C-alpha positions as CSV (number, residue, x, y, z in Angstrom):
1,X,106.5,90.7,79.6
2,X,107.2,94.2,79.0
3,X,106.6,97.9,80.0
4,X,103.3,99.3,79.1
5,X,104.3,101.4,76.0
6,X,101.1,101.9,73.9
7,X,100.7,105.4,72.5
8,X,97.1,105.3,73.8
9,X,98.4,105.5,77.5
10,X,100.7,108.5,76.9
11,X,100.2,112.2,76.5
12,X,102.5,115.2,75.6
13,X,104.4,113.0,73.3
14,X,107.5,114.6,71.6
15,X,110.1,112.7,69.5
16,X,113.5,113.6,70.8
17,X,115.7,111.4,68.7
18,X,116.5,108.1,67.2
19,X,118.5,105.1,68.3
20,X,121.3,103.5,66.4
21,X,119.1,100.6,65.2
22,X,116.5,103.1,64.1
23,X,113.9,103.2,66.8
24,X,112.2,106.7,67.5
25,X,112.9,107.9,70.9
26,X,110.1,110.0,72.6
27,X,109.6,112.0,75.8
28,X,106.1,111.7,77.3
29,X,104.1,111.2,80.4
30,X,101.5,108.6,81.1
31,X,98.0,110.1,80.9
32,X,97.1,112.0,84.1
33,X,100.6,111.6,85.4
34,X,103.3,114.4,85.6
35,X,106.5,112.4,85.5
36,X,108.3,112.8,82.2
37,X,109.7,109.5,80.7
38,X,112.0,108.8,77.8
39,X,111.5,105.7,75.7
40,X,110.1,103.9,72.6
41,X,106.5,103.8,71.4
42,X,105.2,100.1,71.0
43,X,103.6,101.1,67.8
44,X,107.0,101.8,66.3
45,X,108.7,98.8,67.8
46,X,105.9,96.5,66.3
47,X,106.9,97.4,62.9
48,X,110.6,96.9,63.3
49,X,110.7,93.9,65.9
50,X,107.3,92.4,66.6
51,X,108.9,89.9,68.9
52,X,109.7,92.7,71.3
53,X,106.1,93.6,71.7
54,X,103.4,92.0,73.7
55,X,99.9,92.9,74.9
56,X,98.8,93.4,78.5
57,X,95.0,94.4,79.0
58,X,94.6,95.3,75.5
59,X,97.4,97.7,75.7
60,X,100.8,97.1,73.7
61,X,104.0,96.6,75.8
62,X,107.7,96.6,74.9
63,X,110.4,94.3,76.1
64,X,113.1,96.9,76.4
65,X,115.9,94.1,76.7
66,X,115.3,93.5,72.9
67,X,115.6,97.0,71.6
68,X,118.6,99.5,72.0
69,X,116.4,102.3,73.6
70,X,116.3,102.6,77.5
71,X,113.1,103.4,79.2
72,X,114.1,106.1,81.8
73,X,112.7,109.1,83.8
74,X,113.7,112.4,82.2
């Protein structure tokens, strides 16, 4: 299980950094929402650590316990 983290679910995406393990860190909001989050992009995680990525209703999810990026409200 994981947090919905598919690029297709997000908008206003801005890269803000990179984690020590090399994951890009982004700020974004979910499409139609106005809360800003900071976290990873499932498509990026898939390339580095496929076992941390799952699928839920045809969207990619990320198991944040397996990577060194936190999902947080900005």
